[in-house]
Each structure stands twice: as C-alpha cells, then as structure tokens.
ROFI-180560 format. One line per 10 residues: number of its first residue (from 1); their letters; for each residue x, z, y of N, C-alpha, C. Coordinates in steps of 0.05 Angstrom, whole numbers. Layout:
N
NUM	a	X/Z/Y/X/Z/Y/X/Z/Y; ...;
// end
This chain:
443
1	mvestsssir	1964/1673/2948/1991/1679/2941/1995/1708/2937; 2016/1716/2923/2022/1744/2919/2029/1757/2946; 2019/1781/2949/2024/1795/2974/2053/1804/2975; 2067/1799/2997/2094/1807/3000/2098/1821/3027; 2120/1833/3031/2126/1846/3056/2150/1834/3069; 2148/1830/3095/2170/1819/3110/2188/1841/3121; 2178/1866/3120/2194/1888/3130/2216/1894/3110; 2239/1903/3121/2262/1908/3105/2267/1937/3101; 2282/1944/3081/2290/1972/3075/2320/1973/3078; 2330/1991/3095/2359/1992/3100/2371/2015/3085;
11	faasprpvea	2396/2011/3076/2412/2031/3062/2439/2033/3076; 2446/2057/3082/2472/2061/3096/2494/2062/3075; 2500/2040/3063/2519/2038/3041/2546/2029/3052; 2567/2034/3036/2594/2025/3043/2602/2003/3024; 2616/1982/3032/2630/1980/3058/2612/1969/3081; 2588/1959/3074/2569/1950/3094/2541/1960/3088; 2524/1963/3108/2496/1970/3103/2483/1949/3086; 2462/1957/3071/2447/1939/3054/2418/1937/3066; 2408/1913/3067/2381/1908/3076/2366/1894/3053; 2344/1907/3044/2329/1896/3021/2301/1887/3030;
21	tfdlealtsd	2292/1864/3021/2265/1854/3026/2254/1842/3000; 2228/1845/2996/2214/1832/2974/2203/1806/2984; 2219/1785/2982/2210/1759/2995/2217/1735/2979; 2225/1737/2953/2232/1714/2937/2211/1710/2915; 2194/1690/2918/2172/1686/2899/2181/1673/2873; 2204/1660/2873/2213/1645/2849/2229/1662/2830; 2229/1689/2834/2244/1707/2817/2225/1720/2797; 2236/1728/2774/2222/1743/2754/2238/1768/2747; 2224/1789/2740/2238/1813/2730/2242/1813/2700; 2230/1793/2687/2229/1794/2658/2238/1767/2646;
31	gglvwlread	2264/1762/2648/2274/1736/2639/2270/1732/2609; 2268/1754/2594/2264/1752/2565/2236/1744/2556; 2218/1739/2575/2192/1729/2567/2193/1704/2550; 2214/1688/2554/2216/1663/2537/2219/1670/2508; 2232/1693/2502/2235/1701/2474/2209/1712/2463; 2193/1725/2480/2167/1735/2471/2149/1711/2463; 2150/1690/2479/2134/1667/2473/2143/1654/2447; 2170/1653/2443/2180/1641/2418/2172/1657/2394; 2172/1684/2396/2163/1701/2374/2133/1697/2369; 2118/1695/2391/2089/1691/2389/2083/1664/2375;
41	dalglssafa	2097/1644/2382/2093/1618/2369/2100/1619/2339; 2121/1633/2333/2129/1635/2305/2109/1650/2288; 2096/1670/2300/2076/1686/2286/2048/1674/2287; 2043/1657/2308/2016/1647/2312/1997/1670/2321; 2007/1690/2334/1993/1715/2339/1971/1711/2360; 1978/1702/2384/1958/1700/2405/1936/1681/2398; 1943/1659/2385/1922/1640/2377/1904/1651/2356; 1915/1667/2337/1899/1679/2316/1880/1700/2328; 1889/1716/2347/1872/1735/2360/1851/1722/2377; 1858/1702/2392/1839/1688/2410/1817/1675/2393;
51	aeirewrrrp	1823/1666/2369/1803/1653/2352/1781/1672/2343; 1787/1698/2344/1768/1718/2334/1753/1733/2356; 1758/1725/2381/1744/1738/2403/1721/1721/2412; 1698/1733/2414/1674/1719/2422/1675/1712/2452; 1669/1687/2458/1668/1679/2486/1644/1692/2500; 1649/1708/2519/1628/1723/2533/1619/1710/2559; 1635/1691/2569/1629/1679/2595/1607/1657/2592; 1588/1658/2610/1566/1639/2608/1573/1611/2618; 1594/1610/2634/1604/1584/2643/1633/1582/2637; 1643/1559/2633/1672/1556/2626/1690/1570/2647;
61	grhalvtlvq	1708/1587/2637/1726/1600/2656/1751/1583/2659; 1766/1589/2680/1790/1574/2684/1813/1585/2667; 1809/1608/2655/1829/1620/2638/1819/1618/2609; 1833/1603/2593/1826/1601/2565/1830/1628/2551; 1815/1633/2530/1818/1659/2516/1846/1664/2507; 1859/1643/2496/1887/1647/2486/1905/1654/2509; 1900/1643/2533/1917/1650/2556/1913/1679/2564; 1888/1688/2563/1883/1717/2570/1897/1735/2550; 1895/1728/2524/1908/1745/2504/1938/1745/2508; 1950/1721/2513/1979/1720/2518/1987/1737/2542;
71	qrlyqiacgy	1972/1734/2564/1979/1749/2588/1979/1779/2583; 1958/1788/2569/1956/1817/2564/1978/1827/2545; 1983/1812/2524/2004/1820/2505/2032/1820/2518; 2038/1799/2533/2065/1797/2544/2069/1818/2566; 2048/1824/2581/2051/1845/2601/2057/1872/2588; 2042/1879/2566/2047/1904/2552/2076/1904/2541; 2083/1882/2528/2110/1880/2516/2132/1884/2536; 2128/1876/2561/2148/1879/2582/2147/1906/2596; 2128/1923/2587/2127/1950/2598/2106/1954/2619; 2088/1935/2622/2066/1937/2642/2040/1941/2627;
81	edqndattlr	2036/1966/2617/2012/1971/2601/1987/1974/2618; 1990/1979/2644/1967/1982/2662/1956/1955/2670; 1931/1951/2667/1919/1925/2675/1922/1920/2705; 1924/1941/2721/1927/1937/2750/1952/1921/2756; 1972/1922/2738/1997/1907/2743/1992/1877/2745; 1969/1868/2734/1963/1839/2735/1959/1829/2764; 1953/1848/2782/1948/1840/2810/1972/1825/2821; 1996/1834/2814/2020/1820/2824/2032/1802/2802; 2031/1811/2777/2044/1796/2755/2031/1769/2750; 2006/1766/2758/1992/1740/2753/2007/1717/2768;
91	hdpllkqacg	2024/1724/2787/2039/1704/2802/2068/1702/2792; 2076/1719/2772/2103/1718/2763/2109/1690/2751; 2130/1677/2760/2134/1649/2751/2139/1647/2721; 2154/1665/2710/2161/1663/2681/2138/1672/2664; 2122/1691/2673/2098/1698/2658/2079/1675/2657; 2076/1661/2679/2059/1637/2679/2070/1616/2660; 2096/1612/2660/2108/1593/2642/2103/1601/2613; 2106/1627/2606/2102/1636/2579/2073/1633/2570; 2055/1633/2590/2026/1630/2583/2017/1601/2586; 2035/1583/2588/2028/1555/2587/2022/1542/2613;
101	rlpltgapla	2031/1554/2635/2027/1542/2661/2053/1537/2675; 2054/1517/2693/2078/1513/2708/2085/1537/2725; 2110/1545/2726/2116/1570/2738/2112/1572/2769; 2115/1550/2783/2113/1551/2812/2088/1537/2822; 2082/1514/2811/2059/1498/2820/2033/1504/2804; 2036/1518/2781/2012/1524/2765/1995/1545/2778; 1969/1546/2770/1951/1565/2780/1958/1593/2772; 1951/1614/2788/1957/1641/2780/1942/1648/2754; 1952/1668/2740/1940/1678/2716/1916/1696/2723; 1905/1709/2703/1881/1725/2707/1886/1750/2724;
111	sqptlsrlen	1866/1759/2738/1867/1783/2753/1860/1807/2736; 1864/1831/2747/1857/1855/2732/1828/1856/2724; 1809/1850/2742/1781/1850/2734/1775/1832/2710; 1787/1808/2710/1782/1790/2687/1793/1802/2661; 1817/1814/2661/1827/1826/2637/1810/1850/2629; 1799/1865/2648/1781/1887/2641/1756/1876/2628; 1745/1854/2638/1721/1843/2626/1727/1833/2598; 1751/1823/2593/1759/1815/2566/1758/1838/2547; 1770/1861/2555/1771/1884/2537/1744/1895/2531; 1726/1894/2551/1699/1905/2547/1680/1885/2535;
121	avdrrscyrl	1688/1860/2533/1670/1840/2521/1672/1839/2491; 1694/1850/2480/1699/1848/2451/1680/1868/2437; 1667/1859/2416/1648/1876/2402/1660/1886/2376; 1645/1902/2362/1655/1915/2337/1662/1894/2316; 1645/1874/2314/1650/1853/2293/1677/1838/2299; 1682/1832/2325/1707/1819/2332/1731/1837/2326; 1728/1863/2331/1750/1881/2324/1756/1880/2295; 1735/1879/2278/1740/1878/2249/1755/1852/2242; 1747/1830/2254/1760/1804/2248/1789/1804/2259; 1794/1818/2281/1821/1820/2291/1838/1836/2273;
131	avalvelylr	1827/1858/2261/1842/1874/2242/1848/1857/2217; 1829/1841/2209/1834/1823/2186/1857/1803/2193; 1856/1793/2217/1878/1774/2226/1905/1788/2225; 1906/1814/2232/1931/1828/2232/1941/1831/2203; 1923/1837/2185/1930/1839/2156/1940/1812/2146; 1926/1791/2154/1935/1764/2145/1963/1757/2156; 1968/1766/2180/1995/1762/2191/2016/1777/2174; 2009/1802/2167/2028/1818/2150/2032/1803/2123; 2011/1793/2111/2014/1780/2085/2033/1756/2087; 2030/1740/2108/2048/1717/2111/2077/1725/2116;
141	ererdgvptr	2081/1745/2133/2108/1753/2140/2121/1769/2117; 2106/1783/2102/2117/1799/2080/2129/1782/2058; 2117/1759/2054/2128/1742/2033/2147/1721/2043; 2156/1723/2068/2174/1704/2079/2200/1702/2063; 2209/1725/2053/2234/1726/2038/2229/1726/2007; 2205/1719/2000/2198/1718/1971/2174/1735/1965; 2160/1729/1944/2136/1744/1936/2144/1772/1928; 2133/1793/1939/2141/1820/1932/2130/1828/1904; 2145/1845/1891/2137/1856/1866/2125/1884/1869; 2130/1896/1892/2119/1923/1898/2112/1925/1927;
151	illdldgtad	2089/1938/1932/2081/1944/1960/2077/1974/1961; 2091/1987/1980/2089/2015/1985/2074/2019/2011; 2050/2031/2009/2034/2036/2033/2039/2064/2043; 2048/2066/2068/2052/2092/2081/2028/2096/2100; 2013/2118/2094/1990/2124/2110/1996/2147/2129; 1986/2146/2153/1990/2168/2171/1969/2168/2193; 1962/2191/2203/1945/2193/2226/1963/2203/2249; 1954/2196/2273/1970/2204/2297/1951/2212/2319; 1961/2229/2336/1944/2240/2358/1949/2224/2383; 1927/2212/2394/1928/2199/2420/1912/2215/2440;
161	pvhgeqegsg	1925/2231/2457/1911/2248/2476/1895/2231/2496; 1872/2241/2504/1856/2228/2525/1854/2246/2549; 1848/2233/2571/1847/2248/2597/1822/2242/2612; 1801/2237/2598/1775/2231/2610/1752/2236/2591; 1731/2221/2595/1707/2224/2578/1703/2199/2561; 1725/2189/2549/1723/2165/2532/1704/2170/2509; 1688/2150/2503/1669/2152/2481/1684/2156/2454; 1676/2176/2439/1688/2182/2413/1711/2201/2415; 1721/2207/2439/1742/2227/2440/1731/2255/2434; 1749/2273/2426/1740/2299/2419/1763/2318/2416;
171	yhgyfrqhmy	1757/2344/2414/1777/2364/2411/1785/2367/2382; 1810/2366/2376/1820/2370/2349/1834/2396/2347; 1825/2414/2329/1835/2441/2328/1864/2442/2319; 1872/2424/2301/1900/2424/2292/1919/2417/2314; 1913/2396/2329/1930/2386/2350/1925/2401/2376; 1903/2415/2378/1897/2432/2402/1896/2415/2427; 1882/2393/2426/1879/2376/2449/1855/2357/2445; 1845/2346/2467/1825/2325/2466/1839/2299/2461; 1829/2283/2443/1845/2260/2433/1828/2240/2418; 1840/2218/2412/1831/2200/2390/1850/2206/2367;
181	hplviydgdt	1841/2197/2343/1857/2203/2319/1861/2177/2303; 1877/2158/2312/1881/2133/2298/1894/2136/2271; 1887/2118/2253/1899/2116/2227/1917/2091/2227; 1942/2094/2218/1960/2071/2217/1970/2069/2188; 1974/2044/2179/1985/2039/2153/2008/2019/2156; 2031/2028/2146/2056/2012/2147/2064/2004/2118; 2079/1983/2116/2094/1977/2091/2118/1995/2091; 2119/2014/2072/2141/2033/2071/2168/2022/2064; 2169/1997/2053/2194/1985/2046/2205/1968/2069; 2188/1957/2086/2197/1938/2106/2191/1947/2134;
191	dqlitavlrp	2177/1969/2138/2167/1980/2163/2149/1961/2179; 2137/1942/2166/2118/1924/2179/2091/1938/2182; 2079/1935/2205/2053/1947/2211/2031/1931/2197; 2014/1944/2181/1993/1929/2167/1967/1931/2182; 1959/1955/2191/1935/1957/2206/1935/1983/2222; 1918/1984/2242/1914/2008/2259/1884/2010/2265; 1873/2033/2258/1844/2037/2260/1839/2061/2277; 1823/2057/2298/1816/2079/2316/1794/2096/2303; 1797/2123/2305/1778/2141/2295/1771/2162/2316; 1748/2174/2315/1741/2195/2335/1761/2218/2335;
201	gashasrgiv	1763/2232/2357/1783/2252/2360/1782/2275/2341; 1758/2283/2334/1755/2307/2316/1756/2299/2286; 1763/2275/2280/1763/2266/2252/1784/2280/2236; 1778/2284/2210/1797/2293/2191/1818/2271/2186; 1842/2279/2179/1864/2259/2176/1857/2237/2156; 1840/2244/2136/1834/2225/2115/1809/2208/2120; 1796/2212/2143/1771/2198/2148/1774/2168/2146; 1757/2155/2130/1756/2126/2128/1777/2114/2109; 1795/2129/2099/1817/2117/2084/1808/2103/2059; 1789/2115/2045/1780/2102/2020/1766/2076/2025;
211	silkrlipal	1749/2074/2045/1736/2049/2051/1755/2028/2061; 1775/2037/2076/1795/2017/2086/1811/2006/2063; 1819/2023/2044/1835/2014/2021/1818/1995/2003; 1792/2000/2003/1774/1982/1987/1775/1954/1997; 1782/1950/2022/1784/1923/2034/1813/1913/2032; 1832/1931/2036/1860/1923/2038/1871/1917/2010; 1866/1934/1990/1878/1931/1964/1871/1904/1951; 1845/1896/1951/1839/1869/1940/1853/1846/1955; 1858/1849/1981/1872/1828/1996/1901/1826/1986; 1913/1849/1980/1941/1849/1970/1941/1837/1942;
221	qqrwpgvaie	1923/1845/1925/1922/1836/1897/1915/1807/1895; 1898/1797/1913/1891/1769/1912/1915/1752/1921; 1929/1761/1941/1952/1746/1951/1975/1746/1930; 1980/1770/1918/2002/1772/1899/1992/1784/1873; 1980/1768/1856/1970/1779/1830/1992/1793/1815; 1985/1817/1805/2004/1832/1789/2023/1850/1805; 2021/1849/1832/2039/1865/1848/2033/1895/1843; 2054/1911/1841/2051/1940/1838/2047/1952/1866; 2026/1968/1868/2019/1980/1894/2022/2010/1892; 2037/2021/1911/2041/2050/1912/2032/2060/1939;
231	lradsgfaip	2025/2085/1940/2014/2097/1964/2028/2124/1969; 2034/2129/1994/2048/2154/2001/2035/2165/2027; 2030/2191/2027/2017/2203/2050/2022/2233/2051; 2017/2245/2074/2021/2274/2076/1995/2288/2067; 1995/2315/2069/1974/2331/2058/1947/2327/2072; 1947/2314/2095/1921/2307/2108/1904/2288/2092; 1917/2274/2073/1903/2254/2057/1898/2265/2028; 1902/2291/2024/1899/2302/1997/1869/2308/1992; 1854/2287/1985/1826/2290/1979/1820/2277/1952; 1803/2289/1936/1797/2278/1910/1787/2249/1910;
241	alydsceana	1772/2242/1931/1762/2214/1932/1785/2194/1932; 1807/2201/1946/1829/2182/1947/1844/2181/1920; 1847/2205/1907/1860/2205/1880/1843/2188/1861; 1817/2192/1861/1799/2178/1843/1800/2148/1848; 1800/2140/1873/1801/2111/1880/1827/2099/1870; 1849/2112/1875/1875/2101/1866/1876/2099/1836; 1867/2120/1822/1868/2119/1793/1850/2098/1781; 1827/2093/1794/1809/2072/1784/1820/2044/1788; 1838/2041/1808/1849/2015/1814/1879/2012/1807; 1889/2030/1790/1916/2030/1780/1936/2030/1803;
251	isytiglapn	1931/2046/1823/1949/2049/1846/1964/2075/1843; 1991/2074/1844/2007/2098/1843/2006/2113/1870; 2005/2139/1869/2004/2154/1894/2022/2178/1892; 2032/2186/1915/2047/2211/1919/2038/2222/1946; 2024/2245/1944/2010/2256/1968/2017/2285/1971; 2023/2294/1994/2029/2322/1999/2005/2340/1993; 2011/2365/1985/1990/2385/1980/1996/2409/1998; 1975/2418/2011/1978/2443/2026/1982/2467/2007; 2000/2485/2012/2003/2508/1993/1979/2526/1993; 1976/2539/1970/1955/2560/1967/1966/2581/1948;
261	grldalaapl	1950/2601/1943/1959/2623/1926/1967/2615/1898; 1951/2597/1886/1956/2589/1859/1982/2572/1857; 1985/2554/1876/2009/2537/1877/2034/2555/1882; 2032/2573/1901/2054/2590/1906/2062/2607/1882; 2043/2615/1866/2049/2631/1842/2063/2613/1821; 2054/2588/1819/2067/2570/1800/2096/2564/1808; 2102/2563/1834/2129/2557/1843/2146/2582/1845; 2135/2606/1843/2150/2631/1847/2174/2634/1830; 2173/2628/1803/2197/2632/1787/2220/2613/1796; 2214/2589/1803/2235/2570/1813/2246/2579/1840;
271	ldralaeate	2229/2590/1856/2238/2600/1882/2256/2624/1878; 2249/2642/1860/2267/2665/1855/2294/2656/1845; 2294/2635/1828/2320/2624/1819/2336/2613/1842; 2323/2598/1860/2337/2586/1882/2349/2608/1900; 2333/2630/1905/2343/2651/1921/2367/2665/1909; 2366/2668/1882/2388/2681/1868/2413/2664/1870; 2410/2637/1866/2434/2620/1868/2445/2619/1896; 2427/2620/1916/2437/2620/1944/2452/2646/1950; 2444/2668/1939/2458/2693/1943/2486/2692/1931; 2488/2679/1908/2514/2678/1894/2533/2658/1909;
281	tdakvrlige	2523/2636/1918/2540/2615/1930/2541/2616/1960; 2523/2631/1973/2522/2632/2002/2518/2604/2014; 2502/2588/2001/2496/2561/2010/2467/2555/2005; 2457/2534/2019/2430/2526/2015/2426/2515/1987; 2403/2523/1974/2397/2514/1947/2369/2502/1947; 2367/2478/1936/2341/2465/1933/2337/2458/1904; 2315/2467/1892/2308/2461/1864/2281/2447/1863; 2278/2429/1844/2254/2414/1841/2241/2420/1813; 2215/2425/1813/2201/2430/1788/2175/2415/1788; 2160/2417/1767/2134/2405/1765/2116/2421/1746;
291	tayqagsweq	2090/2416/1749/2070/2430/1732/2045/2413/1731; 2028/2419/1712/2001/2408/1711/1983/2427/1727; 1966/2416/1743/1950/2433/1761/1923/2420/1766; 1903/2437/1767/1876/2427/1773/1863/2445/1794; 1858/2433/1818/1844/2448/1839/1815/2450/1832; 1801/2468/1845/1773/2472/1839/1756/2448/1844; 1764/2431/1863/1749/2407/1869/1756/2382/1853; 1776/2385/1835/1785/2363/1818/1770/2364/1791; 1765/2340/1781/1752/2338/1755/1772/2337/1732; 1798/2336/1738/1818/2335/1717/1844/2347/1727;
301	errvvykaea	1862/2353/1709/1889/2362/1716/1905/2338/1727; 1924/2344/1745/1941/2324/1755/1970/2335/1757; 1988/2317/1758/2016/2324/1759/2023/2333/1788; 2035/2357/1790/2044/2367/1816/2074/2372/1815; 2088/2361/1834/2117/2365/1836/2121/2383/1860; 2140/2402/1857/2144/2420/1880/2174/2426/1884; 2179/2433/1909/2206/2440/1917/2208/2470/1923; 2229/2483/1913/2234/2511/1920/2262/2511/1933; 2263/2520/1958/2287/2518/1973/2294/2545/1986; 2319/2553/1984/2329/2577/1997/2346/2568/2021;
311	lakgpntrfv	2337/2575/2045/2351/2567/2069/2360/2592/2084; 2377/2589/2103/2386/2611/2119/2363/2624/2135; 2344/2608/2142/2321/2619/2157/2299/2629/2139; 2302/2627/2113/2283/2637/2094/2275/2618/2073; 2258/2627/2054/2249/2609/2032/2229/2588/2041; 2229/2566/2026/2211/2544/2034/2202/2530/2009; 2176/2526/2006/2165/2511/1984/2147/2489/1994; 2147/2466/1980/2129/2444/1987/2119/2432/1961; 2095/2420/1963/2082/2409/1939/2072/2381/1944; 2073/2365/1923/2061/2338/1924/2046/2333/1897;
321	vtnrpaavsa	2024/2318/1900/2009/2310/1876/2014/2281/1871; 2017/2273/1846/2023/2246/1840/2012/2237/1813; 2007/2212/1810/1999/2201/1784/2021/2183/1773; 2045/2185/1783/2068/2170/1773/2074/2180/1745; 2083/2162/1727/2087/2170/1699/2110/2190/1696; 2109/2204/1673/2130/2225/1668/2158/2213/1667; 2160/2187/1661/2186/2174/1660/2200/2175/1687; 2184/2177/1708/2196/2180/1735/2200/2210/1740; 2225/2218/1743/2232/2246/1744/2220/2259/1769; 2216/2286/1766/2206/2301/1789/2224/2299/1813;
331	qtvydeyvdr	2250/2298/1808/2269/2295/1830/2265/2269/1845; 2261/2247/1830/2256/2221/1842/2230/2220/1857; 2209/2232/1846/2183/2233/1859/2186/2247/1886; 2199/2270/1886/2200/2285/1910/2218/2272/1931; 2241/2261/1922/2259/2248/1941/2246/2224/1955; 2231/2209/1939/2217/2186/1951/2195/2194/1969; 2182/2217/1964/2162/2227/1982/2174/2235/2008; 2197/2249/2007/2211/2258/2032/2218/2234/2049; 2223/2211/2037/2231/2187/2053/2209/2179/2072; 2185/2189/2068/2163/2181/2086/2167/2192/2114;
341	gepenwikdl	2187/2208/2119/2192/2216/2146/2200/2193/2164; 2210/2172/2153/2218/2149/2169/2195/2136/2184; 2171/2135/2172/2148/2123/2187/2142/2137/2214; 2151/2162/2217/2148/2175/2242/2161/2160/2265; 2184/2148/2259/2198/2132/2279/2183/2106/2284; 2170/2095/2264/2154/2071/2269/2130/2077/2287; 2118/2100/2282/2095/2108/2298/2104/2113/2327; 2128/2124/2329/2140/2129/2356/2143/2102/2371; 2153/2082/2357/2155/2056/2369/2128/2045/2378; 2108/2049/2361/2081/2039/2368/2069/2054/2391;
351	knhcfadrls	2070/2080/2391/2057/2096/2412/2073/2097/2438; 2098/2104/2436/2114/2108/2460/2125/2083/2472; 2132/2064/2455/2146/2040/2465/2128/2015/2466; 2106/2016/2452/2085/1995/2455/2060/2006/2468; 2061/2032/2476/2040/2044/2493/2013/2045/2479; 2013/2049/2453/1988/2050/2438/1972/2075/2444; 1983/2094/2459/1967/2118/2466/1953/2114/2493; 1954/2090/2504/1941/2084/2529/1913/2073/2524; 1896/2090/2513/1869/2082/2506/1849/2094/2526; 1848/2082/2549/1834/2094/2572/1809/2079/2579;
361	chtfvanqfr	1800/2060/2563/1774/2047/2567/1751/2068/2562; 1728/2062/2573/1706/2082/2569/1694/2080/2541; 1690/2056/2530/1676/2054/2505/1696/2055/2481; 1686/2064/2459/1702/2067/2435/1712/2039/2425; 1694/2019/2425/1701/1993/2415/1723/1980/2433; 1721/1983/2459/1742/1972/2476/1768/1985/2471; 1769/2011/2464/1794/2024/2457/1804/2016/2430; 1786/2009/2412/1796/1998/2386/1809/1971/2391; 1798/1955/2409/1810/1929/2416/1837/1934/2428; 1839/1953/2446/1865/1959/2458/1885/1967/2437;
371	lllhaavywl	1877/1984/2418/1896/1992/2397/1906/1968/2382; 1889/1949/2377/1897/1925/2362/1916/1908/2379; 1911/1907/2406/1930/1893/2423/1957/1905/2423; 1958/1932/2423/1984/1945/2423/1998/1941/2395; 1982/1940/2374/1993/1934/2348/2005/1906/2347; 1991/1887/2361/2002/1860/2362/2028/1859/2378; 2030/1875/2399/2055/1877/2414/2077/1888/2397; 2071/1908/2380/2091/1918/2360/2101/1895/2344; 2084/1877/2334/2093/1855/2318/2111/1836/2334; 2104/1831/2359/2121/1813/2375/2149/1824/2378;
381	ldtlrrwllr	2150/1850/2387/2177/1862/2392/2192/1866/2366; 2178/1874/2345/2191/1879/2319/2201/1853/2308; 2188/1831/2313/2198/1805/2304/2224/1798/2317; 2226/1803/2343/2252/1798/2357/2273/1816/2345; 2266/1841/2339/2285/1860/2328/2294/1850/2300; 2277/1840/2284/2284/1830/2258/2302/1805/2260; 2297/1788/2279/2315/1766/2283/2343/1775/2289; 2345/1795/2306/2371/1806/2313/2385/1820/2289; 2369/1834/2273/2380/1847/2249/2391/1826/2230; 2378/1804/2227/2388/1783/2209/2413/1770/2220;
391	agmeriqldt	2416/1772/2246/2440/1761/2259/2463/1781/2258; 2459/1804/2247/2481/1823/2244/2481/1846/2263; 2460/1848/2280/2459/1870/2300/2448/1895/2287; 2456/1919/2297/2445/1944/2286/2416/1947/2296; 2400/1963/2281/2373/1968/2288/2371/1984/2313; 2353/1977/2331/2349/1992/2356/2320/1998/2360; 2314/2018/2376/2286/2024/2383/2275/2002/2400; 2248/2000/2401/2236/1978/2416/2239/1981/2446; 2241/2005/2456/2246/2008/2484/2274/1999/2492; 2293/2003/2474/2320/1993/2479/2320/1963/2478;
401	lrlrllkigg	2306/1952/2459/2304/1922/2457/2292/1911/2483; 2271/1924/2493/2259/1914/2518/2279/1915/2541; 2293/1937/2543/2312/1940/2565/2335/1919/2564; 2345/1915/2540/2369/1898/2537/2362/1868/2535; 2338/1862/2525/2332/1833/2520/2312/1822/2540; 2292/1837/2548/2270/1827/2564/2274/1832/2594; 2283/1855/2601/2284/1863/2629/2309/1852/2643; 2309/1827/2647/2331/1813/2660/2319/1797/2683; 2328/1803/2708/2319/1788/2731/2329/1759/2730; 2312/1741/2738/2320/1713/2737/2308/1696/2759;
411	wvrevativr	2321/1674/2766/2311/1655/2786/2300/1631/2770; 2274/1625/2776/2260/1604/2762/2258/1579/2780; 2267/1557/2770/2265/1532/2785/2249/1512/2768; 2231/1499/2782/2214/1479/2769/2223/1451/2779; 2236/1436/2762/2245/1409/2770/2229/1389/2754; 2236/1364/2757/2219/1342/2748/2213/1343/2718; 2233/1348/2702/2229/1346/2673/2234/1373/2658; 2241/1394/2672/2248/1418/2659/2245/1442/2678; 2242/1465/2666/2242/1490/2681/2268/1504/2677; 2283/1510/2698/2309/1523/2695/2306/1552/2701;
421	lhlaerhpgr	2318/1568/2684/2318/1597/2688/2347/1606/2691; 2354/1617/2714/2381/1626/2720/2382/1656/2718; 2400/1666/2702/2402/1695/2696/2429/1705/2705; 2431/1732/2707/2456/1744/2716/2478/1739/2696; 2500/1729/2705/2522/1721/2687/2533/1746/2672; 2533/1769/2685/2545/1793/2673/2525/1812/2661; 2501/1803/2656/2481/1821/2644/2490/1830/2616; 2488/1856/2610/2497/1866/2584/2481/1856/2560; 2457/1845/2566/2441/1835/2544/2447/1806/2536; 2466/1794/2550/2472/1766/2544/2480/1761/2515;
431	plwallaarp	2495/1778/2502/2502/1773/2473/2477/1772/2455; 2456/1786/2462/2432/1785/2446/2419/1758/2448; 2420/1746/2471/2409/1719/2475/2425/1699/2457; 2451/1703/2457/2467/1685/2441/2460/1687/2411; 2456/1712/2402/2449/1716/2374/2422/1703/2367; 2403/1707/2384/2376/1695/2379/2377/1664/2380; 2392/1654/2399/2394/1625/2401/2407/1612/2377; 2426/1626/2364/2441/1615/2342/2429/1622/2315; 2406/1635/2314/2395/1644/2288/2387/1620/2271; 2391/1622/2245/2384/1600/2227/2354/1592/2229;
441	grs	2349/1567/2228/2322/1557/2228/2310/1552/2256; 2324/1561/2277/2314/1556/2304/2319/1527/2311; 2299/1513/2320/2302/1485/2327/2313/1482/2356;
// end
C-alpha cells in the first residue's frame, strides 16, 4: 500500500485550529485524468506508441506496454515529470482507472524502476518508428477538417540545458551553455506539432534538416497529392543544401539571412530613406525592399527581401531569402516571415509546460525517447485545448489548461457497476468540464 503518515500537522487558524493528515487513499489530486484518457482514446496515441516499442522483458510482465506508456504520459501531463513521482502515484485511484485498472481494488501501477527500464530499453530503431507514428498522427488530425491545400512547415531549434554528463550533450557557443539542441517542426497554420528530433548539444541549428525533410515531404505529398508545401525558418537554417533541396522538390521557402557587409550595402539606400522619413515625422518608419543576391557559397542568384527600419533606439535591418514568385510582393513575403514568431509560444508550451527540457537520462537514445514522450503529451493537452476552442473558449497556455482542467481534487468510489468521481462543487474549472462534455460528436 502507499506509504502514509498518521501524524497530523496543526495550524493555528481562526476561528478554529486546523489539523491536517494525509490519510485518505480514495482521493486523487488530478480529477481531470478522465479527460486525458478520453483525448488519448480519440488520438489512439498510447496504443500507437506501445506498438512501436520492442518488448525487452524476458518473461511476461504484469504491466502491459500500453499501460506503461499511458502511466508515463498521464503523469507528465498532470505535472509529474519526475519518474520518482511514480512511487506514490502508482496507487492514485484515478490514474489507475485512466490506465485501465480498477481504482481501488486494481493492482498498483508501475514503480519508478520499471518506468526507468522502459525508457532505457527503447532503441534507436524504435525511436524512429515512434517519430513516424507521431507524423502519422499529425496527418490524420490535420485532415480532420478537410484535406489541406497548403502546408506551412515552421522549423526551429531550441536549447535544452543539461546538468550532468548526458551522452551527446555539449557546449554551444551561441547559447553559452551545456545543452542538447532539439529540432522541432510545427504546422505554421494550425500549430500542430509534427516532429521533434534530438540533436547533440554542439550541433548547428540546421543539422539534419535536409535528411529529415527527405522523409517528411514525401509523406505529406503521398497523403495529399498536389498539396502546396511552404517552409519558414530563421537564419540558423540558411544553408545552400536546404535551398537546393526545396527548389528541387518545388517547395517554397522563406528563411532568415544573417546580415553581412554586402547585404548591408544593398539595404543602405532604403535605410537612409527610412531615417530621413523618421526625422520628418518623428515616428517609427519601416520600409521593405528586395534585390537579387548571390552569396559566395550559392550557385545562383536568389531573391532577397529586406526590411529597413528607423526606431527610437536606432536603425534596424533584417534579411530573408525566398524562392516565392515575384507575384508575391516583398511586403507580403516579409510580413509572413515575421509571423513565425508565434511558434516561439508553441515551443514554450512544449518545453516549459510539457517539460520537454527534462532530458536527464544518461544515454542519447533514452533522451530521444523522452523527447518523443513529451511531444506526445503536447498532443494530449493540445487536443483538449482544441476541443475547448471549438466550444467557444479563448486559447490558453497548456499550464493554465492543466491548472484549470486537470488539477482538481476528487473522491473516487468504486461501486458494483460504475466508478464515481466526486469533485468540488465550487471548483473554477467546472465550466470547462461542461464545455467538453457537451462538445459535438462526444458519445
């Protein structure tokens, strides 16, 4: 049984003292686990992941692979990213119910050592298949509202600091820290996570992107023949190999360019004009121009769009390279590039609110598996958020969603034909439950 304490904690409160004890085994801290399980069933996520994990146990275990995956995902989603939390959570009645066991009379879930063995048993090939399963999930969900005519791929790298000697970690000069350097790809129109790939800490921002796109692009084109594919990324991805690959596959791209002397000289007349207009109007002035430009490492000229801006704090220029046709104005190209700032919020949800920066296993492959688990948690929580959006609720961050929807204390009762979950009548998250329960298509 779960370890509990019979000793009480007293508070000298008014109008009467308060005495607190941890002694009720039929309570849960996470009443919203029932919604996580409903989202999981709708996506088929845990079962899809479990199907791609090699069974490492030489004798049948009492915990099915799908149950282990569910337990780990649901714990992370509820804010328990540390495996050690399983020591007590394996007895949580509603977590047991969500993982397919009776809440009070069912056997406890897996312990921390078992979950650790799971993460370290996954090999590189299984990680690849799990990444493919994540892409297949995106394909199914992306077309839920109809076959898309355009896919906008937002590429970005992010810094995951490490605090030990994890395999593959390294010091990155730009970020000035020891880290991993994951690559994430989102759908820029829908904010759906497509894939997350772990890379060594000292990697360049563009490492592996061409080979990843060689697998991803055909999957998109096979699913949706004739779909227009566009790509957007910052200057870390400004490499000729990516331009060449996109051009060879009729992929539109808009990618940031780091400034240099030649680019600055090309933008100088427009910047002078912006500064002059700002002096006359005493207001911020932003002008957009374009030019044909060929860097020394390029085999051909390419279209470069640039911004010249006069600000109170000084002049500012930025450059992007694109293969979008001349019919698309420079202003439109640049404005759509600037919109890529929104994926920073999606990465924040993944790292800070789904704990994707908690890559503390020793081996690189185990940490890749962890990254994919956290990506799956993003899908679970984001699915709940999308259901609420369709019901008319405003968009919220995933940590707010967790607090308002999942973190509700409840009393679990197991009776003959049903499990009853009793929640606080005045909990502020109650309206969210009503919205989810009334959503169209829910049986």
